[in-house]
C-alpha positions as protocol buffer text, in pm:
chain_id: "A"
residue {
  index: 1
  type: MET
  ca { x: 2147 y: -188 z: -1879 }
}
residue {
  index: 2
  type: ALA
  ca { x: 1965 y: 141 z: -1818 }
}
residue {
  index: 3
  type: LYS
  ca { x: 1586 y: 145 z: -1824 }
}
residue {
  index: 4
  type: ALA
  ca { x: 1442 y: 360 z: -2105 }
}
residue {
  index: 5
  type: ALA
  ca { x: 1235 y: 661 z: -2000 }
}
residue {
  index: 6
  type: ILE
  ca { x: 865 y: 605 z: -2066 }
}
residue {
  index: 7
  type: HIS
  ca { x: 708 y: 880 z: -2275 }
}
residue {
  index: 8
  type: ILE
  ca { x: 461 y: 947 z: -2556 }
}
residue {
  index: 9
  type: GLU
  ca { x: 437 y: 1233 z: -2805 }
}
residue {
  index: 10
  type: MET
  ca { x: 168 y: 1407 z: -3006 }
}
residue {
  index: 11
  type: PRO
  ca { x: 214 y: 1693 z: -3253 }
}
residue {
  index: 12
  type: LEU
  ca { x: 29 y: 1995 z: -3121 }
}
residue {
  index: 13
  type: GLY
  ca { x: -42 y: 2305 z: -3328 }
}
residue {
  index: 14
  type: VAL
  ca { x: -72 y: 2636 z: -3145 }
}
residue {
  index: 15
  type: VAL
  ca { x: -297 y: 2921 z: -3254 }
}
residue {
  index: 16
  type: VAL
  ca { x: -182 y: 3273 z: -3166 }
}
residue {
  index: 17
  type: ARG
  ca { x: -400 y: 3584 z: -3203 }
}
residue {
  index: 18
  type: LYS
  ca { x: -252 y: 3923 z: -3289 }
}
residue {
  index: 19
  type: THR
  ca { x: -460 y: 4228 z: -3192 }
}
residue {
  index: 20
  type: PRO
  ca { x: -372 y: 4600 z: -3187 }
}
residue {
  index: 21
  type: GLY
  ca { x: -203 y: 4712 z: -2866 }
}
residue {
  index: 22
  type: VAL
  ca { x: -384 y: 4938 z: -2624 }
}
residue {
  index: 23
  type: THR
  ca { x: -83 y: 5149 z: -2530 }
}
residue {
  index: 24
  type: ARG
  ca { x: 164 y: 5346 z: -2734 }
}
residue {
  index: 25
  type: TRP
  ca { x: 446 y: 5123 z: -2604 }
}
residue {
  index: 26
  type: ALA
  ca { x: 300 y: 4800 z: -2744 }
}
residue {
  index: 27
  type: LYS
  ca { x: 196 y: 4816 z: -3107 }
}
residue {
  index: 28
  type: TRP
  ca { x: 58 y: 4459 z: -3103 }
}
residue {
  index: 29
  type: ASN
  ca { x: -80 y: 4224 z: -2840 }
}
residue {
  index: 30
  type: TRP
  ca { x: -1 y: 3853 z: -2891 }
}
residue {
  index: 31
  type: ARG
  ca { x: -205 y: 3586 z: -2713 }
}
residue {
  index: 32
  type: ALA
  ca { x: -219 y: 3208 z: -2751 }
}
residue {
  index: 33
  type: VAL
  ca { x: -584 y: 3108 z: -2791 }
}
residue {
  index: 34
  type: ALA
  ca { x: -611 y: 2743 z: -2899 }
}
residue {
  index: 35
  type: VAL
  ca { x: -432 y: 2415 z: -2962 }
}
residue {
  index: 36
  type: LEU
  ca { x: -476 y: 2181 z: -3259 }
}
residue {
  index: 37
  type: PRO
  ca { x: -402 y: 1819 z: -3156 }
}
residue {
  index: 38
  type: GLY
  ca { x: -240 y: 1617 z: -3436 }
}
residue {
  index: 39
  type: ALA
  ca { x: -174 y: 1923 z: -3654 }
}
residue {
  index: 40
  type: GLY
  ca { x: 67 y: 1920 z: -3944 }
}
residue {
  index: 41
  type: PRO
  ca { x: 375 y: 2143 z: -3972 }
}
residue {
  index: 42
  type: ALA
  ca { x: 319 y: 2519 z: -3983 }
}
residue {
  index: 43
  type: ASP
  ca { x: 514 y: 2841 z: -3953 }
}
residue {
  index: 44
  type: TRP
  ca { x: 293 y: 3145 z: -3890 }
}
residue {
  index: 45
  type: VAL
  ca { x: 20 y: 3042 z: -4133 }
}
residue {
  index: 46
  type: GLU
  ca { x: -270 y: 3290 z: -4131 }
}
residue {
  index: 47
  type: LEU
  ca { x: -595 y: 3115 z: -4034 }
}
residue {
  index: 48
  type: ARG
  ca { x: -842 y: 3401 z: -4022 }
}
residue {
  index: 49
  type: ARG
  ca { x: -868 y: 3777 z: -4010 }
}
residue {
  index: 50
  type: GLU
  ca { x: -1133 y: 3998 z: -3847 }
}
residue {
  index: 51
  type: GLY
  ca { x: -1046 y: 4363 z: -3899 }
}
residue {
  index: 52
  type: ASP
  ca { x: -710 y: 4423 z: -3730 }
}
residue {
  index: 53
  type: ALA
  ca { x: -723 y: 4091 z: -3537 }
}
residue {
  index: 54
  type: VAL
  ca { x: -541 y: 3803 z: -3707 }
}
residue {
  index: 55
  type: GLU
  ca { x: -513 y: 3441 z: -3594 }
}
residue {
  index: 56
  type: TYR
  ca { x: -209 y: 3237 z: -3695 }
}
residue {
  index: 57
  type: HIS
  ca { x: -119 y: 2872 z: -3677 }
}
residue {
  index: 58
  type: ALA
  ca { x: 214 y: 2976 z: -3528 }
}
residue {
  index: 59
  type: ALA
  ca { x: 386 y: 2639 z: -3503 }
}
residue {
  index: 60
  type: THR
  ca { x: 342 y: 2269 z: -3449 }
}
residue {
  index: 61
  type: LEU
  ca { x: 544 y: 2137 z: -3158 }
}
residue {
  index: 62
  type: PRO
  ca { x: 566 y: 1792 z: -2999 }
}
residue {
  index: 63
  type: LEU
  ca { x: 374 y: 1758 z: -2673 }
}
residue {
  index: 64
  type: THR
  ca { x: 570 y: 1497 z: -2479 }
}
residue {
  index: 65
  type: LEU
  ca { x: 429 y: 1328 z: -2171 }
}
residue {
  index: 66
  type: TRP
  ca { x: 683 y: 1164 z: -1938 }
}
residue {
  index: 67
  type: ALA
  ca { x: 600 y: 892 z: -1685 }
}
residue {
  index: 68
  type: SER
  ca { x: 822 y: 1072 z: -1433 }
}
residue {
  index: 69
  type: ASP
  ca { x: 602 y: 1387 z: -1452 }
}
residue {
  index: 70
  type: THR
  ca { x: 264 y: 1231 z: -1378 }
}
residue {
  index: 71
  type: GLU
  ca { x: 230 y: 1419 z: -1047 }
}
residue {
  index: 72
  type: ALA
  ca { x: 242 y: 1748 z: -1241 }
}
residue {
  index: 73
  type: TYR
  ca { x: -17 y: 1621 z: -1489 }
}
residue {
  index: 74
  type: ARG
  ca { x: -246 y: 1524 z: -1199 }
}
residue {
  index: 75
  type: VAL
  ca { x: -222 y: 1880 z: -1064 }
}
residue {
  index: 76
  type: ASN
  ca { x: -307 y: 2017 z: -1409 }
}
residue {
  index: 77
  type: LEU
  ca { x: -605 y: 1780 z: -1455 }
}
residue {
  index: 78
  type: ALA
  ca { x: -739 y: 1874 z: -1110 }
}
residue {
  index: 79
  type: ASP
  ca { x: -753 y: 2241 z: -1215 }
}
residue {
  index: 80
  type: ALA
  ca { x: -1092 y: 2389 z: -1310 }
}
residue {
  index: 81
  type: GLN
  ca { x: -962 y: 2427 z: -1668 }
}
residue {
  index: 82
  type: PRO
  ca { x: -675 y: 2187 z: -1758 }
}
residue {
  index: 83
  type: SER
  ca { x: -430 y: 2371 z: -1981 }
}
residue {
  index: 84
  type: ILE
  ca { x: -134 y: 2343 z: -2211 }
}
residue {
  index: 85
  type: TYR
  ca { x: 154 y: 2582 z: -2144 }
}
residue {
  index: 86
  type: LEU
  ca { x: 316 y: 2745 z: -2447 }
}
residue {
  index: 87
  type: VAL
  ca { x: 661 y: 2901 z: -2415 }
}
residue {
  index: 88
  type: LEU
  ca { x: 718 y: 3191 z: -2657 }
}
residue {
  index: 89
  type: ARG
  ca { x: 1043 y: 3380 z: -2708 }
}
residue {
  index: 90
  type: GLU
  ca { x: 1122 y: 3705 z: -2886 }
}
residue {
  index: 91
  type: GLU
  ca { x: 1235 y: 3624 z: -3240 }
}
residue {
  index: 92
  type: VAL
  ca { x: 1594 y: 3727 z: -3301 }
}
residue {
  index: 93
  type: GLU
  ca { x: 1621 y: 3586 z: -3651 }
}
residue {
  index: 94
  type: GLY
  ca { x: 1359 y: 3474 z: -3900 }
}
residue {
  index: 95
  type: ASP
  ca { x: 1028 y: 3596 z: -4035 }
}
residue {
  index: 96
  type: GLY
  ca { x: 793 y: 3529 z: -3743 }
}
residue {
  index: 97
  type: PRO
  ca { x: 734 y: 3783 z: -3467 }
}
residue {
  index: 98
  type: LEU
  ca { x: 776 y: 3527 z: -3188 }
}
residue {
  index: 99
  type: HIS
  ca { x: 940 y: 3187 z: -3163 }
}
residue {
  index: 100
  type: ALA
  ca { x: 724 y: 2906 z: -3020 }
}
residue {
  index: 101
  type: ALA
  ca { x: 982 y: 2710 z: -2822 }
}
residue {
  index: 102
  type: LEU
  ca { x: 789 y: 2448 z: -2627 }
}
residue {
  index: 103
  type: VAL
  ca { x: 449 y: 2311 z: -2528 }
}
residue {
  index: 104
  type: THR
  ca { x: 399 y: 2118 z: -2206 }
}
residue {
  index: 105
  type: ALA
  ca { x: 115 y: 1978 z: -1996 }
}
residue {
  index: 106
  type: SER
  ca { x: 319 y: 2026 z: -1677 }
}
residue {
  index: 107
  type: PRO
  ca { x: 227 y: 2339 z: -1480 }
}
residue {
  index: 108
  type: PHE
  ca { x: 556 y: 2298 z: -1289 }
}
residue {
  index: 109
  type: GLU
  ca { x: 762 y: 2318 z: -1609 }
}
residue {
  index: 110
  type: GLY
  ca { x: 554 y: 2614 z: -1729 }
}
residue {
  index: 111
  type: GLN
  ca { x: 625 y: 2792 z: -1399 }
}
residue {
  index: 112
  type: ASP
  ca { x: 998 y: 2725 z: -1435 }
}
residue {
  index: 113
  type: TYR
  ca { x: 1002 y: 2901 z: -1774 }
}
residue {
  index: 114
  type: ALA
  ca { x: 790 y: 3189 z: -1640 }
}
residue {
  index: 115
  type: ASP
  ca { x: 1031 y: 3241 z: -1349 }
}
residue {
  index: 116
  type: SER
  ca { x: 1321 y: 3320 z: -1583 }
}
residue {
  index: 117
  type: GLY
  ca { x: 1150 y: 3641 z: -1694 }
}
residue {
  index: 118
  type: GLU
  ca { x: 1291 y: 3606 z: -2046 }
}
residue {
  index: 119
  type: ASP
  ca { x: 1016 y: 3384 z: -2186 }
}
residue {
  index: 120
  type: ILE
  ca { x: 645 y: 3447 z: -2238 }
}
residue {
  index: 121
  type: VAL
  ca { x: 438 y: 3159 z: -2101 }
}
residue {
  index: 122
  type: GLU
  ca { x: 80 y: 3136 z: -2227 }
}
residue {
  index: 123
  type: LYS
  ca { x: -184 y: 2910 z: -2073 }
}
residue {
  index: 124
  type: ILE
  ca { x: -412 y: 2752 z: -2336 }
}
residue {
  index: 125
  type: PRO
  ca { x: -723 y: 2548 z: -2244 }
}
residue {
  index: 126
  type: MET
  ca { x: -700 y: 2178 z: -2338 }
}
residue {
  index: 127
  type: THR
  ca { x: -957 y: 2024 z: -2570 }
}
residue {
  index: 128
  type: GLU
  ca { x: -1171 y: 1737 z: -2433 }
}
residue {
  index: 129
  type: GLY
  ca { x: -978 y: 1481 z: -2639 }
}
residue {
  index: 130
  type: LEU
  ca { x: -646 y: 1612 z: -2512 }
}
residue {
  index: 131
  type: ILE
  ca { x: -769 y: 1599 z: -2152 }
}
residue {
  index: 132
  type: ALA
  ca { x: -864 y: 1233 z: -2203 }
}
residue {
  index: 133
  type: TRP
  ca { x: -525 y: 1153 z: -2361 }
}
residue {
  index: 134
  type: VAL
  ca { x: -331 y: 1311 z: -2072 }
}
residue {
  index: 135
  type: ARG
  ca { x: -561 y: 1150 z: -1813 }
}
residue {
  index: 136
  type: ASP
  ca { x: -520 y: 800 z: -1965 }
}
residue {
  index: 137
  type: PHE
  ca { x: -141 y: 833 z: -1971 }
}
residue {
  index: 138
  type: THR
  ca { x: -135 y: 963 z: -1613 }
}
residue {
  index: 139
  type: LEU
  ca { x: -359 y: 685 z: -1479 }
}
residue {
  index: 140
  type: LYS
  ca { x: -148 y: 420 z: -1653 }
}
residue {
  index: 141
  type: HIS
  ca { x: 193 y: 543 z: -1536 }
}
residue {
  index: 142
  type: HIS
  ca { x: 142 y: 728 z: -1205 }
}
residue {
  index: 143
  type: ARG
  ca { x: 303 y: 572 z: -899 }
}
residue {
  index: 144
  type: GLU
  ca { x: 247 y: 723 z: -555 }
}
residue {
  index: 145
  type: GLU
  ca { x: 571 y: 810 z: -380 }
}
residue {
  index: 146
  type: VAL
  ca { x: 578 y: 687 z: -24 }
}
residue {
  index: 147
  type: PHE
  ca { x: 681 y: 955 z: 223 }
}
residue {
  index: 148
  type: VAL
  ca { x: 983 y: 845 z: 425 }
}
residue {
  index: 149
  type: LYS
  ca { x: 1061 y: 1055 z: 727 }
}
residue {
  index: 150
  type: ARG
  ca { x: 1431 y: 1119 z: 763 }
}
residue {
  index: 151
  type: ARG
  ca { x: 1566 y: 1012 z: 1100 }
}
residue {
  index: 152
  type: ARG
  ca { x: 1839 y: 1197 z: 1282 }
}
residue {
  index: 153
  type: ASP
  ca { x: 2154 y: 1010 z: 1359 }
}
residue {
  index: 154
  type: LYS
  ca { x: 2220 y: 939 z: 1725 }
}
residue {
  index: 155
  type: SER
  ca { x: 2569 y: 1088 z: 1752 }
}
residue {
  index: 156
  type: ARG
  ca { x: 2611 y: 1364 z: 2010 }
}
residue {
  index: 157
  type: VAL
  ca { x: 2773 y: 1664 z: 1847 }
}
residue {
  index: 158
  type: ASP
  ca { x: 2753 y: 1880 z: 2159 }
}
residue {
  index: 159
  type: LEU
  ca { x: 3021 y: 1687 z: 2351 }
}
residue {
  index: 160
  type: VAL
  ca { x: 3321 y: 1823 z: 2161 }
}
residue {
  index: 161
  type: GLU
  ca { x: 3390 y: 2192 z: 2135 }
}
residue {
  index: 162
  type: ASP
  ca { x: 3605 y: 2230 z: 1830 }
}
residue {
  index: 163
  type: GLY
  ca { x: 3723 y: 2576 z: 1740 }
}
residue {
  index: 164
  type: LYS
  ca { x: 3657 y: 2735 z: 2078 }
}
residue {
  index: 165
  type: GLY
  ca { x: 3966 y: 2944 z: 2058 }
}
residue {
  index: 166
  type: ASP
  ca { x: 4326 y: 2895 z: 2153 }
}
residue {
  index: 167
  type: ALA
  ca { x: 4375 y: 2552 z: 2305 }
}
residue {
  index: 168
  type: ARG
  ca { x: 4666 y: 2683 z: 2519 }
}
residue {
  index: 169
  type: ILE
  ca { x: 4427 y: 2898 z: 2725 }
}
residue {
  index: 170
  type: ARG
  ca { x: 4245 y: 2699 z: 2990 }
}
residue {
  index: 171
  type: GLN
  ca { x: 3908 y: 2841 z: 3076 }
}
residue {
  index: 172
  type: ASP
  ca { x: 3543 y: 2749 z: 3031 }
}
residue {
  index: 173
  type: SER
  ca { x: 3420 y: 3093 z: 2942 }
}
residue {
  index: 174
  type: ASP
  ca { x: 3470 y: 3287 z: 2622 }
}
residue {
  index: 175
  type: VAL
  ca { x: 3831 y: 3240 z: 2514 }
}
residue {
  index: 176
  type: TYR
  ca { x: 3831 y: 3517 z: 2258 }
}
residue {
  index: 177
  type: ARG
  ca { x: 3987 y: 3781 z: 2479 }
}
residue {
  index: 178
  type: ALA
  ca { x: 4298 y: 3989 z: 2466 }
}
residue {
  index: 179
  type: PRO
  ca { x: 4598 y: 3857 z: 2657 }
}
residue {
  index: 180
  type: ARG
  ca { x: 4683 y: 4032 z: 2982 }
}
residue {
  index: 181
  type: ARG
  ca { x: 4951 y: 4290 z: 2985 }
}
residue {
  index: 182
  type: ALA
  ca { x: 5271 y: 4203 z: 3165 }
}
residue {
  index: 183
  type: ALA
  ca { x: 5328 y: 4393 z: 3492 }
}
residue {
  index: 184
  type: GLN
  ca { x: 5544 y: 4700 z: 3445 }
}
C-alpha cells in the first residue's frame, strides 16, 4: 500500500495592479502586489482605482504545501522577505488580460517556471500570518537528508584495452595506421 503524500492547502487570492506603460511598446504594466489568504473565488474583480492605476483581485488559487518540499520553504523563510511566487500566462481565450496559473511558496518551483521564458513569475511578499502558517508546516514535516558519499567500486578498468584497433595487428603503440604497401 502506497503512503499518501502529506500536504495542506489554503485558498490564496492574488491582487494585480495595472498601470500605464512607460514605453510605446507596452500599453500597460501588470504587477502582482498582494496576496489575500483565505479569499473567496474571484475573476478579475476590480478592488480600487486611482487615476489610471487599477487593482484587481485577479484570481483565487490553492496554495499547496508539500512535506517533500520543506527544504525549499526553509530557503524562502530564510530570505529577508519571504514571498509567494505567482505564475501568470498570456490569456489566449477569455475576458482577463492574464491567466493566473499557479501560486507557490517554493522559490525552486518559481525559478523552474521563470526558466521556461513563456511564463511571467511575480514575487509577492507574504503576510505575517502566511509566514507563520508556512513555518509551522515546515517545522512539523521537515526531515534533514543525511549526505551519503558515493564510493567508487574497486574494479580496475585500466587492465583491459577494448577497442584499441584491429586485434590482428600486434603492437603496443597506436594501431590506427595504414597497412604497409607490398614490395613492388
